[in-house]
Backbone bond lengths (Angstrom), bond angles and torsions (degrees), N, CA, C in turn:
res aa  C-N    CA-C-N  psi(-1)  N-CA   C-N-CA  omega(-1)  CA-C   N-CA-C  phi
1 M - - - 1.429 - - 1.520 111.31 -
2 L 1.305 122.54 -28.10 1.495 125.24 174.19 1.500 107.12 -51.18
3 A 1.271 113.70 -51.37 1.547 121.06 -173.93 1.526 111.03 -57.69
4 E 1.300 110.66 -32.21 1.586 116.82 -178.11 1.508 112.57 -71.46
5 V 1.363 115.63 -33.81 1.457 120.19 -168.61 1.510 112.60 -108.07
6 L 1.256 120.42 -19.13 1.511 124.40 -177.23 1.561 111.56 -98.56
7 T 1.257 114.88 139.23 1.480 122.73 177.49 1.552 106.95 -134.22
8 E 1.206 119.84 163.80 1.494 122.43 -179.40 1.524 113.57 -55.50
9 N 1.283 119.50 -34.12 1.498 123.34 175.85 1.664 111.98 -78.82
10 L 1.243 112.13 0.69 1.559 113.90 174.38 1.460 109.41 -113.11
11 V 1.228 122.07 15.72 1.418 121.81 179.25 1.628 107.81 -136.14
12 T 1.285 119.10 139.35 1.496 123.20 179.42 1.419 109.94 -138.10
13 T 1.383 115.26 142.81 1.359 121.62 179.96 1.603 111.00 -104.13
14 D 1.347 116.19 -3.64 1.488 119.01 -174.57 1.461 110.20 -139.45
15 F 1.399 115.34 59.94 1.400 115.44 -173.97 1.527 108.86 -85.82
16 S 1.265 118.81 129.81 1.461 124.56 -170.68 1.505 117.77 -90.72
17 A 1.261 115.94 20.45 1.534 119.09 175.11 1.466 113.87 -57.26
18 R 1.332 115.29 150.01 1.517 117.60 176.33 1.464 113.66 -123.02
19 S 1.359 117.11 -8.87 1.517 122.24 178.05 1.455 108.49 -143.17
20 K 1.298 118.07 171.45 1.357 132.14 173.75 1.572 108.44 -49.95
21 N 1.359 114.72 -55.59 1.436 125.69 -176.97 1.535 106.63 -57.26
22 D 1.296 117.85 -46.90 1.450 126.08 -179.19 1.511 110.11 -54.85
23 V 1.293 117.03 -43.37 1.460 127.43 -175.15 1.609 103.98 -65.77
24 I 1.233 117.20 -56.42 1.469 122.55 -177.09 1.467 115.84 -60.13
25 V 1.383 115.95 -44.74 1.454 116.39 170.93 1.500 118.80 -65.61
26 G 1.361 113.08 -42.94 1.524 119.45 -179.12 1.496 109.25 -61.49
27 M 1.378 116.82 -48.53 1.545 117.50 -176.42 1.532 106.81 -66.88
28 L 1.285 118.90 -38.64 1.570 114.91 -179.37 1.453 108.79 -64.18
29 D 1.313 120.02 -33.41 1.466 121.18 177.01 1.537 113.48 -63.30
30 M 1.515 114.37 -38.02 1.417 118.28 170.92 1.559 114.05 -57.06
31 L 1.398 113.62 -44.55 1.440 118.69 177.11 1.533 111.42 -64.41
32 C 1.327 120.94 -45.22 1.438 125.30 174.43 1.460 114.69 -49.53
33 R 1.368 119.03 -34.63 1.481 118.79 -174.70 1.475 110.28 -76.74
34 T 1.345 122.61 -3.58 1.381 128.05 173.18 1.560 109.47 -70.69
35 G 1.374 112.82 -30.08 1.528 117.07 -174.21 1.492 108.88 88.79
36 K 1.331 118.46 3.72 1.437 119.97 -172.40 1.566 112.61 -101.80
37 V 1.390 117.58 -2.85 1.447 122.30 173.41 1.504 108.90 -100.12
38 R 1.411 108.39 109.51 1.461 113.38 -174.94 1.593 113.14 -73.79
39 D 1.339 116.82 -30.13 1.401 117.07 -176.30 1.582 106.40 -137.83
40 R 1.337 118.54 98.92 1.447 127.14 -174.93 1.601 107.28 -58.26
41 D 1.397 117.72 -51.16 1.395 119.35 -178.17 1.566 115.54 -56.69
42 A 1.458 112.21 -46.38 1.445 115.03 174.81 1.567 111.69 -57.54
43 A 1.244 117.36 -47.79 1.471 123.34 176.13 1.533 114.76 -50.66
44 L 1.358 113.70 -49.83 1.405 120.49 178.82 1.532 111.26 -62.18
45 Q 1.338 110.55 -44.71 1.524 114.51 -179.77 1.534 111.03 -60.23
46 A 1.269 113.24 -43.31 1.518 116.64 -178.37 1.556 111.64 -63.95
47 L 1.360 116.15 -38.28 1.471 120.87 176.19 1.548 110.91 -64.46
48 M 1.275 116.41 -45.65 1.438 121.12 -177.53 1.571 112.70 -69.17
49 D 1.247 118.19 -37.82 1.499 126.67 171.60 1.559 108.23 -58.55
50 N 1.246 111.93 -47.74 1.548 114.77 -178.12 1.524 107.90 -64.25
51 E 1.308 116.01 -45.27 1.443 123.22 -175.02 1.640 107.52 -62.83
52 S 1.327 113.65 -38.35 1.470 112.07 -175.21 1.591 114.95 -76.77
53 R 1.381 111.64 -15.13 1.438 117.56 179.08 1.578 104.61 -83.35
54 M 1.290 118.79 -36.42 1.504 118.31 -175.54 1.583 106.65 -164.69
55 S 1.326 119.36 124.30 1.395 120.16 179.14 1.494 109.51 -54.55
56 T 1.341 114.77 149.08 1.476 120.38 177.57 1.501 111.49 -103.40
57 G 1.420 110.30 10.79 1.569 114.26 173.69 1.471 108.70 -77.83
58 M 1.338 110.39 125.51 1.504 118.30 -178.79 1.463 113.63 -89.29
59 E 1.361 113.76 -125.83 1.444 121.69 177.64 1.537 108.73 -126.97
60 H 1.288 122.12 171.92 1.452 125.47 171.55 1.615 114.83 62.05
61 G 1.377 115.33 22.04 1.435 118.46 174.67 1.571 109.68 83.47
62 I 1.387 117.03 30.90 1.522 118.98 -175.70 1.516 105.45 -126.31
63 A 1.254 116.59 133.34 1.499 121.55 165.98 1.575 109.19 -123.44
64 I 1.321 111.72 149.21 1.530 117.91 -175.42 1.598 103.57 -131.12
65 P 1.322 119.06 77.60 1.331 116.75 170.65 1.554 111.22 -68.04
66 H 1.311 115.92 134.57 1.426 124.62 -174.09 1.443 115.29 -155.91
67 A 1.361 114.60 156.97 1.419 120.36 178.36 1.520 113.68 -157.17
68 K 1.279 115.13 163.10 1.455 119.52 171.92 1.553 104.48 -111.25
69 T 1.238 119.36 136.92 1.426 120.22 -173.47 1.544 111.17 -161.85
70 D 1.371 112.67 149.17 1.526 115.54 -179.79 1.429 106.84 -82.18
71 A 1.291 127.41 6.87 1.483 128.69 177.16 1.513 111.64 -78.53
72 V 1.333 117.82 -8.36 1.458 121.74 175.89 1.506 115.29 -133.06
73 D 1.282 118.58 148.89 1.506 123.72 -175.49 1.573 109.11 -101.04
74 E 1.373 115.02 -13.77 1.416 112.96 179.24 1.530 107.47 -149.30
75 L 1.438 121.55 164.09 1.366 120.74 -179.97 1.475 115.50 -65.66
76 L 1.308 115.45 128.89 1.444 118.96 -179.40 1.536 107.42 -123.55
77 A 1.232 114.80 147.36 1.553 120.74 -173.07 1.539 113.51 -145.32
78 C 1.169 117.23 152.99 1.560 121.06 174.89 1.557 104.99 -154.39
79 V 1.378 112.12 155.86 1.481 120.02 -175.29 1.561 99.66 -129.67
80 A 1.452 109.51 141.81 1.558 118.81 173.62 1.478 105.67 -139.60
81 V 1.363 115.55 140.64 1.448 123.60 170.85 1.546 105.41 -117.01
82 T 1.334 113.89 133.08 1.524 121.14 175.88 1.493 112.64 -102.96
83 K 1.295 116.70 151.68 1.501 117.60 171.92 1.465 107.89 -79.80
84 K 1.327 117.49 -32.55 1.500 123.83 -175.92 1.476 105.96 -88.39
85 K 1.338 121.20 139.69 1.435 128.53 172.45 1.572 106.68 -79.52
86 I 1.389 110.40 132.28 1.482 119.47 -176.48 1.375 110.82 -120.87
87 D 1.397 112.89 127.12 1.510 117.16 173.01 1.495 111.93 -64.73
88 F 1.441 114.59 121.09 1.401 114.99 -177.77 1.577 105.51 -125.63
89 E 1.317 113.85 23.99 1.480 113.69 177.44 1.488 113.12 59.30
90 S 1.358 116.07 42.81 1.394 121.29 -171.55 1.525 115.73 -75.31
91 L 1.277 117.13 162.52 1.463 120.21 -177.82 1.485 112.94 -63.71
92 D 1.347 117.61 -34.43 1.391 119.36 176.74 1.540 115.13 -91.84
93 R 1.337 118.87 5.71 1.445 128.43 174.07 1.547 106.94 69.99
94 K 1.289 118.72 16.07 1.465 119.76 175.49 1.537 111.38 -102.20
95 P 1.396 115.56 150.71 1.447 116.43 -177.43 1.566 108.47 -72.10
96 A 1.412 112.19 161.87 1.493 117.68 -176.80 1.554 109.31 -112.19
97 R 1.345 116.22 151.47 1.424 121.94 174.80 1.534 111.67 -129.27
98 I 1.413 115.39 -8.46 1.492 120.99 -177.26 1.472 101.48 -114.49
99 F 1.287 120.58 127.40 1.443 129.26 -176.62 1.574 113.00 -125.09
100 I 1.219 119.77 129.02 1.458 117.58 180.00 1.548 100.36 -134.31
101 M 1.341 111.54 120.68 1.593 118.39 179.22 1.560 107.66 -107.80
102 T 1.220 114.82 138.02 1.508 121.72 167.33 1.388 114.48 -133.49
103 L 1.295 120.10 141.25 1.456 131.20 169.73 1.492 109.13 -116.97
104 S 1.255 118.72 133.70 1.550 117.45 169.97 1.507 110.20 -143.60
105 P 1.394 110.04 160.81 1.496 116.54 -175.29 1.582 105.40 -63.43
106 K 1.297 113.48 148.60 1.464 124.56 174.98 1.543 115.05 -52.81
107 G 1.326 117.20 -50.98 1.420 124.17 -174.81 1.506 115.29 -65.31
108 R 1.383 119.52 -23.59 1.381 116.87 -172.29 1.532 114.49 -115.10
109 T 1.294 118.27 122.82 1.433 125.75 -170.71 1.487 114.75 -95.33
110 G 1.333 113.66 -40.39 1.475 122.02 -178.74 1.438 120.33 -46.15
111 P 1.325 118.16 -61.98 1.460 122.50 -179.18 1.513 114.77 -58.26
112 H 1.332 117.63 -39.13 1.454 124.27 174.57 1.577 113.95 -63.64
113 I 1.268 116.57 -43.13 1.385 120.31 175.67 1.557 114.71 -64.43
114 R 1.342 106.79 -45.49 1.540 112.93 178.70 1.512 113.85 -64.93
115 F 1.302 116.52 -40.76 1.353 121.33 174.56 1.628 113.31 -58.66
116 L 1.349 114.91 -49.66 1.457 117.80 179.50 1.474 113.85 -61.39
117 A 1.446 115.36 -37.43 1.482 119.64 179.02 1.450 109.49 -65.46
118 E 1.342 119.46 -43.21 1.499 122.33 -177.56 1.481 107.40 -63.48
119 V 1.245 123.26 -52.16 1.456 126.91 179.03 1.475 111.93 -53.47
120 S 1.398 120.90 -45.36 1.347 120.85 -178.93 1.543 115.48 -71.70
121 Q 1.351 114.47 -30.89 1.407 120.48 175.06 1.587 113.47 -66.60
122 L 1.322 114.05 -41.16 1.443 125.03 175.48 1.435 111.74 -58.43
123 L 1.376 116.27 -55.23 1.438 118.13 -172.46 1.458 118.31 -85.75
124 K 1.369 113.37 3.96 1.460 117.09 172.52 1.542 113.19 -66.60
125 D 1.307 109.81 -28.33 1.524 125.12 178.86 1.535 109.84 -69.86
126 E 1.366 117.61 109.05 1.564 120.75 179.68 1.528 109.48 -55.08
127 K 1.300 118.71 -44.61 1.480 125.85 -173.52 1.627 103.75 -59.51
128 R 1.269 116.51 -47.61 1.553 119.94 179.24 1.553 111.84 -62.24
129 R 1.333 113.80 -41.05 1.501 117.03 177.06 1.504 109.36 -60.63
130 K 1.352 118.13 -46.98 1.481 117.45 179.15 1.451 112.21 -60.16
131 Q 1.372 119.40 -41.67 1.500 121.07 178.74 1.509 109.97 -61.27
132 V 1.312 120.07 -36.76 1.457 123.30 -175.04 1.504 102.91 -69.06
133 L 1.436 116.32 -46.17 1.503 112.69 -175.21 1.593 112.77 -70.43
134 S 1.339 115.90 -20.26 1.517 115.55 -179.72 1.542 112.34 -96.37
135 A 1.300 119.47 1.50 1.443 118.33 -179.65 1.634 109.25 -63.92
136 K 1.318 112.37 138.40 1.371 115.12 -177.02 1.501 118.29 -99.65
137 T 1.306 113.58 -17.42 1.462 121.75 -179.99 1.506 113.99 -132.70
138 P 1.364 119.49 154.34 1.457 114.14 170.77 1.427 120.20 -54.18
139 A 1.363 117.23 -35.97 1.462 119.00 175.93 1.442 113.84 -63.90
140 Q 1.311 117.60 -41.91 1.471 119.56 173.94 1.551 114.59 -63.15
141 L 1.294 116.75 -39.93 1.433 123.20 177.61 1.628 110.74 -64.09
142 L 1.215 111.94 -39.46 1.538 119.37 -176.99 1.607 105.79 -68.78
143 S 1.369 114.56 -45.56 1.454 118.75 175.78 1.508 113.43 -56.05
144 I 1.311 118.32 -45.88 1.527 122.37 -178.84 1.539 106.76 -67.27
145 L 1.273 123.42 -40.53 1.435 124.14 178.33 1.545 115.99 -69.04
146 T 1.261 117.14 -31.61 1.444 120.48 -176.20 1.561 118.86 -108.32
147 D 1.338 118.46 -1.33 1.292 120.65 173.62 1.401 114.59 -94.72
148 S 1.345 120.68 116.00 1.427 123.59 -165.57 1.564 108.36 -88.57
149 E 1.328 118.67 -5.86 1.396 127.11 -177.72 1.599 107.39 -85.71
150 L 1.196 120.40 -20.59 1.618 117.78 -176.35 1.548 113.65 -62.38
């Protein structure tokens, strides 16, 4: 599913965010550049509301800010890697450097759940996380994320 929703312009290896808020706003801007987010403010509100209910900081330096919103008609996703470690109120209390954002329509649960399951399965692998962190270009990062053979 990652290969279906991610493109080179939706992944970045040198994301310059400095805070949790910067990450969310910057990644939303990446998604908005696709032209598929009808209402940026509504999408941002949905992301912030979801984050205020429960941090989307996971473990192993990964955070997955996500929301369901009427601002999109299909699942959208992007991936950003930062040089700087960012406090995302993660479950393991460690800062994050790998960020995966997804927005999906309110009425459809299946694709959202499948996407989150695939991402968490992929990044459970320490070797894969290290490859993601060491990717030098968006093309290289995309290949690491979508190549099931690695």
